[in-house]
C-alpha positions as CSV (number, residue, x, y, z in Angstrom):
1,M,111.0,164.1,186.0
2,N,107.8,163.6,184.2
3,T,109.6,164.3,180.9
4,V,111.7,161.1,181.4
5,L,108.5,159.0,181.5
6,S,107.4,160.7,178.2
7,F,110.9,160.2,176.6
8,L,111.2,156.5,177.6
9,R,108.4,154.3,176.3
10,G,109.4,151.5,178.7
11,A,109.5,153.7,181.7
12,K,106.8,152.9,184.3
13,G,107.7,155.2,187.1
14,I,110.2,157.6,188.5
15,L,110.6,158.9,192.0
16,L,112.9,161.1,194.0
17,M,113.5,159.8,197.4
18,G,115.6,160.5,200.5
19,Q,117.8,157.8,201.9
20,D,115.5,157.8,204.9
21,G,112.8,156.3,202.6
22,I,110.6,159.4,202.3
23,A,109.4,160.1,198.8
24,I,110.0,163.7,197.7
25,E,108.3,163.5,194.3
26,Q,106.9,160.6,192.2
27,Y,105.4,160.1,188.7
28,T,104.0,156.9,187.2
29,K,102.5,155.7,184.0
30,G,99.4,153.6,184.4
31,S,99.2,151.5,187.5
32,V,102.5,150.7,189.2
33,E,102.1,148.6,192.3
34,N,104.5,148.8,195.2
35,F,107.1,151.1,193.5
36,E,107.4,153.4,196.5
37,E,107.6,150.4,198.9
38,I,110.3,148.8,196.8
39,S,112.2,152.0,196.7
40,I,112.0,152.3,200.5
41,E,113.6,148.9,200.8
42,M,116.2,149.8,198.2
43,S,117.1,153.0,200.1
44,Q,118.2,150.7,203.0
45,I,120.3,148.7,200.6
46,L,121.9,151.9,199.3
47,V,122.8,153.0,202.8
48,Q,124.5,149.7,203.5
49,I,126.4,149.6,200.3
50,G,127.4,153.3,200.7
51,Q,128.8,152.4,204.1
52,I,130.7,149.4,202.7
53,T,132.2,151.5,199.8
54,Q,133.2,154.3,202.2
55,Q,134.8,151.9,204.7
56,N,136.8,150.2,202.0
57,E,137.7,153.5,200.3
58,L,136.0,152.4,197.0
59,G,134.5,155.9,196.5
60,S,131.0,157.2,196.6
61,M,128.0,155.3,195.2
62,K,126.8,156.8,191.9
63,E,124.4,154.3,190.4
64,M,122.9,150.9,190.9
65,I,120.8,148.7,188.6
66,F,118.5,145.8,189.6
67,Y,117.4,143.4,186.9
68,T,114.6,141.0,187.1
69,N,112.9,138.9,184.5
70,K,110.1,141.5,184.2
71,N,111.6,144.9,185.1
72,T,114.7,146.9,185.7
73,I,115.1,149.5,188.5
74,M,117.8,152.0,187.9
75,I,119.0,154.0,191.0
76,H,120.9,157.3,190.3
77,V,122.4,158.8,193.5
78,M,122.0,162.6,193.6
79,N,124.0,163.1,196.8
80,H,124.5,161.2,200.1
81,D,120.9,161.9,201.0
82,I,118.8,161.8,197.8
83,F,118.4,159.4,194.9
84,L,116.3,158.9,191.8
85,A,114.7,155.6,191.1
86,L,113.5,154.7,187.6
87,L,111.3,151.7,187.0
88,L,111.5,150.2,183.5
89,D,110.0,147.3,181.6
90,D,112.5,144.7,180.4
91,Q,112.5,146.0,176.9
92,E,113.7,149.6,177.6
93,N,117.2,150.6,176.4
94,L,119.4,151.1,179.5
95,G,121.8,153.4,177.8
96,K,119.0,155.7,176.8
97,S,117.6,155.5,180.3
98,R,120.9,156.4,181.9
99,F,121.2,159.3,179.6
100,A,117.8,160.6,180.5
101,L,118.6,160.4,184.2
102,Q,121.9,162.2,183.7
103,K,120.2,164.9,181.7
104,I,117.6,165.8,184.4
105,T,120.0,165.5,187.3
106,P,121.4,169.1,187.1
107,D,117.9,170.6,187.0
108,I,116.8,168.6,190.0
109,K,120.0,169.5,191.9
110,M,119.5,173.2,191.2
111,K,115.8,173.1,192.3
112,L,116.7,171.3,195.5
113,K,119.8,173.4,196.0
114,L,122.1,170.4,196.3
């Protein structure tokens, strides 16, 4: 996961978190305030959206992106219990960021035996 921070200049932090809001692993560049707190709140949103998509037979949640005027938070769902959250500045390339998350996903799944 730390390689993603090295690969993406605009990446500020990355964390692996359970849908229960418990961080499994986290890396940051510099000082990143409230990233874990924000991710905890987003885990609750993911649970709600997951329930809505399942109830309406829309399929399983894979990815969600939150844009603000200062940052982007990219959420990549690993399975129904675990997700990756990537905090980016507003200048980072989203396609490159998505590629980086997709590239590390198989290794993380293998390590966690998902």
